[in-house]
All heavy atoms as an XYZ file, in Angstrom:
1015
protein
N      87.097    134.894    106.971
C      86.961    134.146    108.207
C      87.062    132.662    107.878
O      86.416    132.151    106.983
C      85.646    134.465    108.852
O      85.458    133.613    109.957
N      87.861    131.962    108.645
C      87.970    130.523    108.533
C      87.236    129.836    109.681
O      87.461    128.643    109.930
C      89.432    130.124    108.500
O      90.063    130.520    109.725
N      86.369    130.556    110.351
C      85.572    129.974    111.437
C      84.475    129.062    110.832
O      83.819    129.453    109.862
C      84.921    131.118    112.262
O      85.929    131.992    112.733
C      84.126    130.526    113.430
N      84.256    127.945    111.435
C      83.233    127.016    110.976
C      81.863    127.529    111.411
O      81.648    127.774    112.600
C      83.505    125.579    111.519
C      82.365    124.659    111.164
C      84.810    125.058    110.989
N      80.977    127.670    110.472
C      79.614    128.124    110.726
C      78.745    126.976    111.232
O      79.182    125.818    111.228
C      79.008    128.740    109.469
N      77.538    127.263    111.652
C      76.662    126.281    112.286
C      76.440    125.027    111.456
O      76.310    123.917    111.987
C      75.339    126.911    112.682
O      74.656    127.356    111.487
N      76.414    125.138    110.119
C      76.223    123.987    109.250
C      77.307    122.898    109.450
O      77.062    121.723    109.286
C      76.184    124.399    107.747
C      75.055    125.262    107.356
C      75.268    126.744    107.599
O      76.266    127.113    108.237
O      74.441    127.533    107.137
N      78.462    123.369    109.850
C      79.586    122.418    110.071
C      79.437    121.596    111.318
O      80.117    120.607    111.490
N      78.488    121.938    112.181
C      78.262    121.179    113.418
C      76.989    120.342    113.393
O      76.692    119.619    114.336
C      78.185    122.148    114.605
C      79.482    122.924    114.768
C      79.564    124.278    114.338
C      80.624    122.337    115.307
C      80.752    124.990    114.460
C      81.824    123.042    115.433
C      81.832    124.369    115.008
O      83.027    125.036    115.097
N      76.263    120.414    112.285
C      75.043    119.600    112.169
C      75.403    118.131    111.848
O      76.416    117.888    111.215
C      74.160    120.135    111.025
C      73.635    121.483    111.224
S      72.753    121.967    109.722
C      71.917    123.431    110.243
N      74.564    117.242    112.318
C      74.772    115.832    111.976
C      73.765    115.335    110.948
O      73.922    114.297    110.370
C      74.672    114.960    113.243
O      73.414    115.170    113.881
C      75.807    115.266    114.225
N      72.684    116.104    110.768
C      71.630    115.814    109.739
C      70.968    117.122    109.361
O      70.966    118.083    110.157
C      70.659    114.832    110.338
N      70.379    117.165    108.221
C      69.616    118.352    107.789
C      68.192    118.232    108.223
O      67.526    117.258    107.899
C      69.709    118.521    106.272
C      68.850    119.669    105.771
C      69.280    120.976    105.957
C      67.642    119.475    105.201
C      68.499    122.053    105.550
C      66.824    120.500    104.784
C      67.249    121.796    104.977
N      67.708    119.216    108.965
C      66.314    119.297    109.382
C      65.870    120.732    109.163
O      66.324    121.636    109.879
C      66.121    118.932    110.862
C      66.530    117.539    111.187
N      65.826    116.427    110.808
C      67.641    117.070    111.822
C      66.432    115.360    111.217
N      67.576    115.709    111.812
N      64.988    120.969    108.184
C      64.541    122.342    107.949
C      63.672    122.824    109.150
O      62.960    122.062    109.784
C      63.715    122.267    106.681
C      63.258    120.850    106.622
C      64.316    120.038    107.268
N      63.762    124.125    109.384
C      62.913    124.731    110.409
C      61.479    124.592    109.872
O      61.201    124.973    108.726
C      63.278    126.196    110.550
O      62.195    126.961    111.019
N      60.534    124.088    110.689
C      59.132    123.994    110.220
C      58.570    125.318    109.735
O      57.871    125.349    108.754
C      58.382    123.427    111.427
C      59.462    122.708    112.227
C      60.715    123.512    112.014
N      58.901    126.395    110.442
C      58.360    127.694    110.038
C      58.953    128.158    108.729
O      58.212    128.562    107.824
C      58.633    128.718    111.133
C      58.158    130.159    110.824
C      56.624    130.162    110.693
C      58.629    131.112    111.917
N      60.257    128.063    108.553
C      60.863    128.445    107.292
C      60.452    127.542    106.153
O      60.233    128.040    105.050
C      62.407    128.454    107.428
C      63.009    129.512    108.343
C      64.493    129.357    108.427
C      62.573    130.893    107.964
N      60.259    126.271    106.437
C      59.808    125.348    105.394
C      58.405    125.712    104.948
O      58.107    125.697    103.740
C      59.838    123.925    105.916
C      59.424    122.910    104.875
O      60.005    122.944    103.767
O      58.489    122.100    105.145
N      57.564    126.101    105.878
C      56.192    126.501    105.559
C      56.178    127.716    104.665
O      55.462    127.799    103.670
C      55.407    126.745    106.831
C      54.029    127.330    106.643
C      53.049    126.341    106.104
N      51.732    126.946    106.021
C      50.994    126.955    104.896
N      51.407    126.357    103.834
N      49.810    127.551    104.913
N      57.021    128.711    105.009
C      57.066    129.916    104.237
C      57.652    129.644    102.835
O      57.162    130.160    101.841
C      57.934    131.010    104.905
C      57.183    131.779    105.951
C      57.520    131.682    107.289
C      56.139    132.611    105.634
C      56.851    132.385    108.267
C      55.450    133.350    106.552
C      55.820    133.227    107.908
O      55.127    133.930    108.828
N      58.661    128.776    102.742
C      59.259    128.417    101.495
C      58.231    127.717    100.622
O      58.071    128.088     99.428
C      60.472    127.505    101.772
C      61.368    127.263    100.584
C      61.886    128.324     99.825
C      61.691    125.953    100.219
C      62.736    128.064     98.762
C      62.526    125.730     99.121
C      63.046    126.773     98.411
N      57.509    126.777    101.158
C      56.476    126.058    100.392
C      55.415    126.968     99.928
O      54.959    126.947     98.752
C      55.926    124.898    101.238
C      54.935    124.082    100.477
O      55.296    123.523     99.431
O      53.786    124.005    100.901
N      54.942    127.853    100.796
C      53.859    128.777    100.446
C      54.311    129.734     99.341
O      53.551    130.028     98.425
C      53.416    129.557    101.679
C      52.281    130.497    101.459
C      50.970    129.735    101.243
N      49.883    130.662    101.027
C      49.060    130.644     99.979
N      49.180    129.680     99.086
N      48.141    131.552     99.859
N      55.515    130.241     99.477
C      56.052    131.149     98.452
C      56.141    130.457     97.076
O      55.681    130.996     96.058
C      57.426    131.639     98.851
C      58.106    132.549     97.844
S      59.790    133.017     98.253
C      60.583    131.423     98.255
N      56.659    129.223     97.080
C      56.773    128.492     95.805
C      55.392    128.173     95.226
O      55.204    128.216     94.006
C      57.591    127.218     95.994
C      59.086    127.425     96.286
C      59.744    126.082     96.540
C      59.742    128.208     95.183
N      54.431    127.878     96.065
C      53.086    127.595     95.615
C      52.464    128.849     94.965
O      51.835    128.767     93.902
C      52.196    127.130     96.771
N      52.660    129.989     95.587
C      52.087    131.235     95.021
C      52.772    131.564     93.680
O      52.129    131.963     92.727
C      52.287    132.387     96.006
C      51.441    132.323     97.264
C      51.899    133.382     98.274
C      49.946    132.550     96.898
N      54.064    131.394     93.614
C      54.787    131.637     92.367
C      54.376    130.673     91.263
O      54.180    131.045     90.132
C      56.301    131.615     92.587
C      56.847    132.758     93.481
C      58.264    132.402     93.954
C      56.810    134.047     92.751
N      54.207    129.409     91.633
C      53.757    128.379     90.647
C      52.355    128.745     90.135
O      52.067    128.619     88.932
C      53.780    126.993     91.268
N      51.472    129.138     91.034
C      50.100    129.462     90.644
C      50.077    130.631     89.642
O      49.146    130.694     88.830
C      49.284    129.805     91.888
N      51.034    131.466     89.700
C      51.117    132.611     88.769
C      52.035    132.374     87.567
O      52.308    133.284     86.809
C      51.538    133.855     89.572
C      50.429    134.300     90.531
C      50.979    135.304     91.547
N      49.903    135.792     92.419
C      49.362    135.123     93.452
N      49.735    133.909     93.708
N      48.421    135.678     94.175
N      52.593    131.174     87.473
C      53.456    130.815     86.339
C      54.773    131.545     86.385
O      55.394    131.749     85.333
N      55.281    131.861     87.549
C      56.531    132.585     87.664
C      57.679    131.597     87.901
O      57.640    130.865     88.883
C      56.479    133.651     88.817
C      55.387    134.657     88.502
C      57.838    134.313     89.022
C      55.055    135.587     89.677
N      58.663    131.606     87.023
C      59.803    130.680     87.237
C      60.673    131.076     88.407
O      60.830    132.294     88.697
C      60.602    130.786     85.918
C      60.207    132.093     85.328
C      58.825    132.416     85.786
N      61.238    130.090     89.080
C      62.109    130.315     90.249
C      63.428    129.604     89.999
O      63.456    128.401     89.771
C      61.450    129.768     91.541
C      62.392    129.986     92.747
C      60.122    130.405     91.773
N      64.496    130.385     90.031
C      65.837    129.821     89.903
C      66.509    129.970     91.261
O      66.749    131.081     91.731
C      66.643    130.574     88.846
C      65.967    130.608     87.464
C      65.836    129.273     86.793
O      66.677    128.391     87.048
O      64.881    129.074     86.040
N      66.754    128.853     91.907
C      67.332    128.846     93.297
C      68.841    128.760     93.205
O      69.396    127.831     92.616
C      66.799    127.669     94.080
C      67.335    127.569     95.490
C      66.728    128.229     96.539
C      68.490    126.836     95.715
C      67.227    128.152     97.823
C      68.977    126.745     97.025
C      68.369    127.426     98.065
N      69.505    129.737     93.777
C      70.991    129.735     93.833
C      71.375    129.782     95.291
O      71.010    130.731     96.012
C      71.561    130.982     93.097
C      73.057    131.039     93.198
C      71.103    130.999     91.644
N      72.086    128.794     95.742
C      72.491    128.711     97.151
C      73.660    129.693     97.398
O      74.550    129.838     96.579
C      72.941    127.299     97.527
N      73.637    130.315     98.556
C      74.716    131.179     98.952
C      75.958    130.311     99.252
O      75.842    129.240     99.846
C      74.350    131.964    100.204
C      73.325    133.038     99.950
S      73.896    134.336     98.846
C      75.180    135.076     99.808
N      77.112    130.829     98.888
C      78.348    130.049     99.202
C      78.645    130.082    100.714
O      78.255    130.986    101.433
C      79.450    130.763     98.414
C      78.926    132.156     98.221
C      77.423    132.055     98.164
N      79.378    129.041    101.121
C      79.902    129.007    102.489
C      81.432    128.979    102.374
O      81.974    128.704    101.337
C      79.375    127.774    103.263
C      79.788    126.456    102.631
S      79.191    124.991    103.541
C      77.458    125.188    103.457
N      82.060    129.324    103.519
C      83.516    129.295    103.480
C      84.023    127.853    103.398
O      83.350    126.922    103.753
C      84.134    130.096    104.621
C      83.867    129.509    105.984
O      83.269    128.432    106.129
N      84.324    130.189    107.016
N      85.274    127.717    102.981
C      85.859    126.386    102.816
C      85.958    125.641    104.158
O      85.760    124.422    104.193
C      87.245    126.489    102.174
C      87.212    126.827    100.740
C      88.607    127.008    100.178
O      89.516    127.508    100.835
N      88.799    126.645     98.907
N      86.237    126.351    105.216
C      86.362    125.705    106.505
C      85.044    125.035    106.899
O      85.015    123.885    107.380
C      86.745    126.722    107.595
N      83.933    125.704    106.664
C      82.623    125.108    106.945
C      82.340    123.950    106.052
O      81.879    122.920    106.474
C      81.528    126.197    106.856
O      81.815    127.256    107.824
C      80.160    125.614    107.116
N      82.645    124.117    104.745
C      82.329    123.082    103.764
C      83.052    121.777    104.106
O      82.537    120.682    103.997
C      82.664    123.525    102.376
C      82.290    122.556    101.287
C      80.770    122.373    101.232
N      80.418    121.274    100.443
C      80.205    120.021    100.901
N      80.276    119.747    102.196
N      79.824    119.062    100.109
N      84.308    121.920    104.561
C      85.098    120.734    104.923
C      84.469    120.053    106.142
O      84.590    118.844    106.316
C      86.542    121.134    105.221
C      87.367    121.341    103.992
C      88.862    121.471    104.288
N      89.157    122.625    105.117
C      89.470    123.836    104.671
N      89.505    124.035    103.368
N      89.758    124.819    105.466
N      83.842    120.816    107.038
C      83.276    120.255    108.256
C      81.859    119.679    108.076
O      81.387    118.944    108.919
C      83.255    121.342    109.349
N      81.187    120.056    106.975
C      79.808    119.598    106.761
C      79.792    118.073    106.589
O      80.550    117.527    105.735
C      79.170    120.308    105.558
C      77.849    119.664    105.142
C      78.948    121.801    105.852
N      78.944    117.415    107.347
C      78.795    115.969    107.235
C      78.100    115.599    105.935
O      77.206    116.324    105.497
C      77.923    115.443    108.428
C      78.577    115.677    109.776
C      79.819    114.850    109.972
O      79.846    113.672    109.625
N      80.867    115.500    110.472
N      78.484    114.468    105.311
C      77.815    114.045    104.094
C      76.292    113.939    104.235
O      75.579    114.256    103.304
C      78.451    112.692    103.796
C      79.788    112.757    104.440
C      79.599    113.576    105.681
N      75.795    113.528    105.400
C      74.364    113.428    105.609
C      73.673    114.792    105.533
O      72.512    114.861    105.091
C      74.110    112.734    106.933
N      74.341    115.820    105.950
C      73.786    117.161    105.916
C      73.651    117.603    104.459
O      72.585    118.095    104.047
C      74.623    118.172    106.728
C      74.101    119.577    106.567
C      74.615    117.772    108.194
N      74.720    117.427    103.694
C      74.660    117.816    102.274
C      73.611    116.995    101.516
O      72.807    117.536    100.748
C      75.999    117.659    101.596
C      75.918    118.062    100.111
C      77.248    117.949     99.398
O      78.252    117.545     99.959
N      77.241    118.309     98.136
N      73.568    115.708    101.757
C      72.586    114.865    101.103
C      71.161    115.210    101.502
O      70.291    115.234    100.662
C      72.858    113.349    101.450
N      70.963    115.520    102.775
C      69.627    115.908    103.223
C      69.167    117.214    102.608
O      68.016    117.329    102.211
N      70.079    118.204    102.527
C      69.704    119.480    101.924
C      69.426    119.325    100.462
O      68.436    119.876     99.901
C      70.768    120.526    102.192
C      70.447    121.888    101.716
C      69.246    122.503    102.078
C      71.273    122.589    100.891
C      68.913    123.782    101.637
C      70.974    123.875    100.451
C      69.797    124.465    100.804
N      70.280    118.560     99.779
C      70.073    118.335     98.362
C      68.738    117.602     98.111
O      67.993    117.950     97.175
C      71.258    117.489     97.793
O      72.451    118.220     98.000
C      71.080    117.206     96.303
N      68.399    116.622     98.938
C      67.114    115.924     98.787
C      65.928    116.834     99.084
O      64.918    116.740     98.390
C      67.097    114.709     99.745
N      66.100    117.687    100.067
C      65.059    118.657    100.394
C      64.742    119.538     99.186
O      63.568    119.715     98.794
C      65.541    119.512    101.579
C      64.676    120.681    101.930
C      63.488    120.517    102.643
C      65.069    121.975    101.598
C      62.723    121.596    103.011
C      64.298    123.058    101.915
C      63.120    122.888    102.647
O      62.328    123.971    102.991
N      65.808    120.070     98.538
C      65.576    120.892     97.358
C      64.992    120.100     96.211
O      64.124    120.616     95.476
C      66.895    121.565     96.954
C      67.461    122.593     97.928
C      68.856    123.033     97.495
C      66.517    123.757     98.091
N      65.436    118.842     96.054
C      64.918    117.996     94.969
C      63.420    117.731     95.138
O      62.699    117.655     94.156
C      65.670    116.684     94.928
N      62.955    117.628     96.391
C      61.531    117.455     96.639
C      60.740    118.629     96.083
O      59.657    118.477     95.531
C      61.235    117.314     98.111
C      61.626    115.988     98.723
C      61.306    115.974    100.214
O      61.493    116.931    100.939
N      60.879    114.847    100.692
N      61.255    119.822     96.328
C      60.588    121.021     95.811
C      60.672    121.091     94.297
O      59.730    121.546     93.649
C      61.151    122.267     96.501
C      60.509    122.458     97.816
C      61.195    122.251     99.011
C      59.185    122.884     97.920
C      60.614    122.411    100.250
C      58.572    123.063     99.172
C      59.275    122.835    100.326
O      58.655    122.989    101.536
N      61.767    120.654     93.692
C      61.854    120.641     92.232
C      60.820    119.677     91.677
O      60.184    119.963     90.640
C      63.235    120.225     91.771
C      64.267    121.321     91.824
C      65.604    120.905     91.221
O      66.166    119.904     91.699
O      66.063    121.620     90.340
N      60.572    118.563     92.341
C      59.584    117.597     91.871
C      58.150    118.118     92.120
O      57.282    117.863     91.297
C      59.756    116.266     92.636
N      57.947    118.857     93.138
C      56.607    119.352     93.505
C      56.224    120.555     92.639
O      55.049    120.741     92.296
C      56.556    119.746     94.984
C      55.162    120.055     95.474
C      55.109    120.408     96.939
N      55.849    119.444     97.761
C      56.309    119.653     98.961
N      56.084    120.831     99.541
N      56.936    118.747     99.656
N      57.210    121.420     92.336
C      56.925    122.637     91.616
C      57.727    122.714     90.329
O      58.944    122.965     90.374
C      57.253    123.879     92.476
C      56.361    123.961     93.720
C      56.914    123.665     94.984
C      55.018    124.250     93.610
C      56.108    123.722     96.099
C      54.231    124.365     94.757
C      54.768    124.065     96.009
O      53.971    124.111     97.130
N      57.112    122.481     89.154
C      57.892    122.487     87.915
C      58.528    123.810     87.587
O      59.457    123.867     86.763
C      56.801    122.144     86.853
C      55.643    121.605     87.602
C      55.725    122.156     88.991
N      58.088    124.882     88.211
C      58.687    126.216     87.956
C      59.946    126.461     88.808
O      60.629    127.447     88.614
C      57.672    127.311     88.268
C      57.274    127.333     89.721
O      56.977    126.319     90.325
N      57.262    128.523     90.319
N      60.260    125.501     89.718
C      61.374    125.676     90.627
C      62.579    124.866     90.182
O      62.474    123.675     89.942
C      60.988    125.234     92.048
C      62.064    125.290     93.054
C      62.543    126.492     93.568
C      62.615    124.126     93.562
C      63.526    126.531     94.507
C      63.638    124.164     94.533
C      64.092    125.379     94.972
N      63.726    125.535     89.995
C      64.950    124.881     89.559
C      66.123    125.321     90.410
O      66.326    126.505     90.688
C      65.235    125.241     88.092
C      64.146    124.887     87.180
N      63.204    125.798     86.732
C      63.752    123.700     86.667
C      62.342    125.203     85.953
N      62.635    123.929     85.907
N      66.909    124.344     90.829
C      68.151    124.613     91.523
C      69.253    124.819     90.519
O      69.493    124.003     89.655
C      68.514    123.460     92.513
C      69.823    123.734     93.207
C      67.397    123.270     93.530
N      69.936    125.948     90.661
C      71.036    126.304     89.742
C      72.335    126.143     90.506
O      72.560    126.761     91.540
C      70.910    127.753     89.276
C      72.086    128.111     88.374
C      69.600    127.972     88.532
N      73.165    125.207     90.080
C      74.476    125.014     90.737
C      74.344    124.096     91.916
O      73.304    123.509     92.211
N      75.450    123.964     92.671
C      75.486    123.033     93.794
C      74.634    123.550     94.965
O      74.463    124.778     95.141
C      76.978    122.944     94.176
C      77.543    124.193     93.654
C      76.738    124.593     92.414
N      74.183    122.650     95.786
C      73.350    123.022     96.946
C      74.187    123.650     98.051
O      73.657    124.442     98.823
C      72.639    121.773     97.510
N      75.453    123.316     98.119
C      76.333    123.866     99.163
C      77.674    124.267     98.529
O      78.705    123.642     98.768
C      76.533    122.837    100.279
C      75.331    122.521    101.072
S      75.682    121.408    102.432
C      74.672    122.154    103.693
N      77.670    125.351     97.782
C      78.939    125.804     97.165
C      79.895    126.334     98.224
O      79.470    126.890     99.213
C      78.519    126.866     96.188
C      77.264    127.407     96.751
C      76.595    126.249     97.417
N      81.184    126.165     97.961
C      82.227    126.681     98.873
C      83.109    127.650     98.152
O      83.457    127.450     96.986
C      83.040    125.555     99.410
N      83.435    128.753     98.838
C      84.356    129.726     98.356
C      85.520    129.820     99.318
O      85.386    129.474    100.494
C      83.659    131.072     98.241
C      82.812    131.268     97.039
C      82.326    130.300     96.241
C      82.362    132.495     96.513
N      81.549    130.870     95.228
C      81.571    132.209     95.388
C      82.503    133.812     96.892
C      80.971    133.227     94.631
C      81.895    134.785     96.143
C      81.151    134.502     95.042
N      86.663    130.352     98.888
C      87.782    130.506     99.778
C      87.428    131.351    101.026
O      86.621    132.311    100.939
C      88.839    131.224     98.918
C      88.488    130.804     97.523
C      86.961    130.745     97.500
N      88.031    130.998    102.102
C      87.761    131.695    103.396
C      87.977    133.213    103.306
O      87.307    133.974    103.992
C      88.650    131.138    104.516
C      88.339    129.684    104.863
O      87.241    129.193    104.512
O      89.192    129.064    105.490
N      88.886    133.642    102.431
C      89.205    135.085    102.348
C      88.027    135.958    101.907
O      88.062    137.156    102.064
C      90.415    135.297    101.421
C      90.134    135.044     99.951
C      91.410    135.317     99.089
N      91.166    134.989     97.701
C      91.327    133.782     97.186
N      91.716    132.800     97.947
N      91.075    133.592     95.888
N      86.941    135.331    101.399
C      85.799    136.100    100.970
C      84.735    136.279    102.075
O      83.695    136.869    101.815
C      85.131    135.458     99.745
C      86.011    135.500     98.518
C      86.397    134.342     97.879
C      86.446    136.693     97.989
C      87.178    134.353     96.771
C      87.255    136.723     96.860
C      87.629    135.545     96.279
O      88.418    135.581     95.130
N      84.990    135.768    103.263
C      84.044    135.801    104.378
C      84.559    136.631    105.535
O      85.753    136.747    105.746
C      83.711    134.356    104.816
C      83.094    133.577    103.702
C      83.863    132.897    102.800
C      81.708    133.505    103.627
C      83.254    132.202    101.747
C      81.110    132.813    102.589
C      81.878    132.154    101.639
N      83.589    137.229    106.267
C      83.983    138.172    107.290
C      83.610    137.798    108.681
O      83.977    138.503    109.618
N      82.868    136.692    108.883
C      82.478    136.376    110.266
C      82.155    134.879    110.378
O      82.228    134.138    109.424
C      81.301    137.223    110.737
C      80.040    137.033    109.903
O      79.882    135.982    109.247
O      79.176    137.938    109.922
N      81.785    134.512    111.587
C      81.490    133.072    111.867
C      80.132    132.579    111.351
O      79.770    131.459    111.542
C      81.589    132.818    113.385
C      80.503    133.458    114.230
C      80.787    134.897    114.640
O      81.705    135.563    114.113
O      80.057    135.393    115.486
N      79.402    133.482    110.716
C      78.056    133.108    110.183
C      78.101    132.897    108.673
O      77.074    132.810    108.039
C      77.053    134.179    110.532
C      76.955    134.439    112.005
C      77.451    135.600    112.589
C      76.364    133.508    112.859
C      77.366    135.819    113.938
C      76.263    133.721    114.208
C      76.761    134.860    114.749
N      79.287    132.870    108.102
C      79.458    132.711    106.643
C      78.897    133.892    105.860
O      78.456    133.746    104.716
C      78.876    131.390    106.126
O      79.786    130.348    106.356
N      78.892    135.084    106.482
C      78.509    136.278    105.724
C      79.739    136.721    104.889
O      80.878    136.741    105.377
C      78.120    137.413    106.682
C      76.848    137.160    107.416
N      76.748    137.314    108.749
C      75.654    136.745    106.971
C      75.502    137.010    109.143
N      74.832    136.640    108.061
N      79.434    137.053    103.687
C      80.503    137.552    102.796
C      81.041    138.899    103.280
O      80.286    139.723    103.793
C      79.982    137.698    101.387
C      79.595    136.396    100.692
C      78.751    136.663     99.419
C      80.803    135.576    100.360
N      82.344    139.102    103.128
C      82.912    140.408    103.402
C      82.680    141.306    102.173
O      82.142    140.814    101.163
C      84.398    140.290    103.781
C      85.265    139.681    102.639
O      84.938    139.773    101.469
N      86.350    139.049    103.035
N      83.023    142.557    102.201
C      82.737    143.465    101.046
C      83.321    142.934     99.709
O      82.643    142.984     98.700
C      83.388    144.773    101.432
C      83.278    144.776    102.923
C      83.552    143.383    103.348
N      84.555    142.406     99.770
C      85.146    141.864     98.527
C      84.330    140.639     98.012
O      84.013    140.536     96.819
C      86.615    141.472     98.751
C      87.310    140.995     97.523
N      87.544    141.822     96.449
C      87.830    139.804     97.158
C      88.175    141.135     95.489
N      88.335    139.905     95.925
N      83.958    139.719     98.915
C      83.183    138.562     98.531
C      81.800    138.963     98.031
O      81.291    138.389     97.052
N      81.166    139.928     98.685
C      79.843    140.374     98.237
C      79.893    141.011     96.869
O      78.987    140.760     96.055
C      79.283    141.352     99.269
N      80.926    141.754     96.588
C      81.066    142.357     95.275
C      81.255    141.260     94.198
O      80.604    141.318     93.163
C      82.293    143.346     95.248
O      82.046    144.358     96.222
C      82.512    143.931     93.882
N      82.096    140.306     94.512
C      82.302    139.186     93.583
C      81.022    138.424     93.327
O      80.657    138.144     92.177
C      83.381    138.273     94.100
C      83.793    137.092     93.236
C      84.335    137.564     91.905
C      84.828    136.222     93.957
N      80.275    138.115     94.398
C      79.021    137.384     94.214
C      78.030    138.203     93.399
O      77.369    137.684     92.487
C      78.421    137.008     95.545
C      77.107    136.261     95.497
C      77.291    134.847     94.977
C      76.404    136.243     96.811
N      77.932    139.471     93.712
C      76.964    140.351     92.951
C      77.321    140.386     91.479
O      76.418    140.321     90.622
C      76.993    141.755     93.547
O      76.502    141.735     94.853
N      78.610    140.502     91.171
C      78.981    140.516     89.745
C      78.679    139.217     89.040
O      78.142    139.200     87.940
C      80.473    140.826     89.623
C      80.811    142.274     89.916
C      82.295    142.548     89.713
N      82.534    143.936     90.063
C      83.682    144.344     90.553
N      84.693    143.512     90.714
N      83.870    145.611     90.841
N      79.006    138.095     89.706
C      78.726    136.776     89.099
C      77.215    136.561     88.980
O      76.747    136.038     87.940
C      79.384    135.695     89.924
C      80.873    135.710     89.818
C      81.524    134.530     90.560
O      80.859    133.716     91.184
N      82.817    134.463     90.499
N      76.466    136.934     89.982
C      75.035    136.745     89.961
C      74.405    137.641     88.864
O      73.484    137.216     88.167
C      74.439    137.044     91.323
C      73.032    136.553     91.478
C      72.736    135.188     91.423
C      71.995    137.413     91.735
C      71.457    134.735     91.579
C      70.712    136.966     91.880
C      70.413    135.633     91.785
N      74.922    138.846     88.706
C      74.427    139.741     87.658
C      74.625    139.152     86.290
O      73.753    139.233     85.434
N      75.799    138.540     86.049
C      76.061    137.898     84.763
C      75.069    136.748     84.544
O      74.543    136.589     83.418
C      77.490    137.347     84.705
C      78.546    138.389     84.587
C      79.924    137.771     84.600
C      81.045    138.793     84.720
N      82.368    138.195     84.830
N      74.815    135.989     85.539
C      73.851    134.889     85.429
C      72.466    135.384     85.090
O      71.768    134.881     84.252
C      73.851    134.077     86.746
S      72.676    132.729     86.783
N      72.039    136.428     85.812
C      70.719    137.019     85.540
C      70.602    137.570     84.115
O      69.572    137.369     83.459
C      70.424    138.136     86.538
C      70.081    137.674     87.955
C      69.946    138.893     88.867
C      68.807    136.854     87.973
N      71.637    138.239     83.663
C      71.619    138.717     82.301
C      71.464    137.574     81.283
O      70.687    137.693     80.340
C      72.885    139.524     81.999
C      72.800    140.963     82.491
C      73.950    141.816     81.931
N      75.227    141.436     82.436
C      75.704    141.753     83.635
N      74.965    142.447     84.476
N      76.909    141.378     84.030
N      72.193    136.461     81.503
C      72.063    135.303     80.609
C      70.616    134.744     80.642
O      70.027    134.454     79.585
C      73.042    134.233     80.978
C      74.463    134.473     80.495
C      75.328    133.237     80.557
N      75.407    132.663     81.874
C      76.266    132.987     82.819
N      77.121    133.928     82.611
N      76.254    132.397     84.003
N      70.063    134.630     81.819
C      68.685    134.116     81.935
C      67.691    135.059     81.247
O      66.790    134.615     80.544
C      68.284    133.927     83.402
C      68.913    132.759     84.107
C      68.659    132.817     85.603
C      68.400    131.451     83.537
N      67.863    136.345     81.423
C      66.967    137.325     80.823
C      67.118    137.327     79.308
O      66.148    137.440     78.590
C      67.191    138.721     81.396
C      66.775    138.921     82.860
C      67.252    140.243     83.358
C      65.289    138.744     82.987
N      68.347    137.161     78.813
C      68.552    137.101     77.355
C      67.880    135.873     76.792
O      67.268    135.937     75.722
C      70.053    137.126     77.032
C      70.677    138.468     77.260
C      72.186    138.442     77.241
O      72.772    137.320     77.030
O      72.800    139.486     77.479
N      67.967    134.728     77.474
C      67.304    133.519     76.979
C      65.807    133.706     77.005
O      65.133    133.342     76.060
C      67.675    132.321     77.866
C      69.086    131.869     77.747
C      69.465    130.820     78.753
O      68.664    130.430     79.566
N      70.740    130.395     78.761
N      65.315    134.306     78.060
C      63.857    134.543     78.213
C      63.420    135.509     77.126
O      62.384    135.328     76.508
C      63.544    135.085     79.577
O      62.185    135.386     79.681
N      64.197    136.585     76.926
C      63.814    137.570     75.888
C      63.764    136.950     74.515
O      62.883    137.265     73.707
C      64.794    138.725     75.921
N      64.663    136.031     74.237
C      64.692    135.397     72.914
C      63.492    134.482     72.688
O      63.049    134.311     71.576
C      65.992    134.579     72.752
N      62.937    133.886     73.750
C      61.830    132.971     73.565
C      60.459    133.523     73.992
O      59.454    133.119     73.482
C      62.084    131.675     74.351
O      62.231    132.000     75.731
C      63.326    130.950     73.856
N      60.463    134.480     74.931
C      59.205    134.938     75.448
C      58.750    136.317     74.889
O      57.665    136.748     75.180
C      59.253    135.059     76.980
C      59.474    133.704     77.633
O      59.182    132.694     77.013
O      59.913    133.681     78.792
N      59.596    136.958     74.195
C      59.256    138.303     73.689
C      58.970    138.317     72.210
O      59.416    139.159     71.470
C      60.408    139.260     74.030
S      60.628    139.491     75.786
N      58.263    137.316     71.735
C      57.856    137.245     70.342
C      56.671    138.162     70.137
O      55.634    138.030     70.824
C      57.491    135.795     69.960
C      57.067    135.707     68.475
C      58.685    134.885     70.238
N      56.761    139.127     69.214
C      55.658    140.017     68.952
C      54.419    139.250     68.518
O      54.503    138.310     67.738
C      56.118    140.986     67.857
C      57.596    140.690     67.712
C      57.869    139.361     68.330
N      53.270    139.685     68.981
C      52.011    139.057     68.562
C      51.644    139.599     67.200
O      51.969    140.741     66.840
C      50.905    139.363     69.588
C      51.169    138.690     70.876
C      49.989    138.938     71.874
O      48.919    139.242     71.421
O      50.243    138.830     73.065
N      50.943    138.803     66.437
C      50.517    139.222     65.100
C      49.484    140.349     65.214
O      48.645    140.366     66.124
C      49.884    138.052     64.350
N      49.615    141.335     64.326
C      48.617    142.447     64.352
C      47.319    141.932     63.853
O      47.245    141.114     62.941
C      49.134    143.574     63.483
N      46.247    142.459     64.436
C      44.912    142.044     64.012
C      44.291    142.942     63.019
O      44.531    144.063     62.849
C      43.984    141.882     65.211
C      44.459    140.782     66.120
C      43.476    140.521     67.237
O      43.332    141.396     68.115
O      42.903    139.450     67.240
């Protein structure tokens, strides 16, 4: 789909107060338990990305940076508003079509494996026997 999604019509980024509250609460609970959070933004189609105002991208990027500063366990991986070719999308809401979803799942799986391998190498050190 080459239809421009709602992000393409925004003039500024303003998070929903309810979603922001849930996001903050979730990150606080994960931080309290020492659980790392790797944030990966969903891609949008190229048509939407071309229509997104610079202020919207800057606002969303700043919003995520505030959370990175507030929660040391929270990290943004990759760009805040990645764009993929329109052919990977199936509707006006920037939902991936089956081909796009398969591609994203494969790429995300590779990323998760790399993260787990790094974690396993540093976090899975056997404790000394007593």
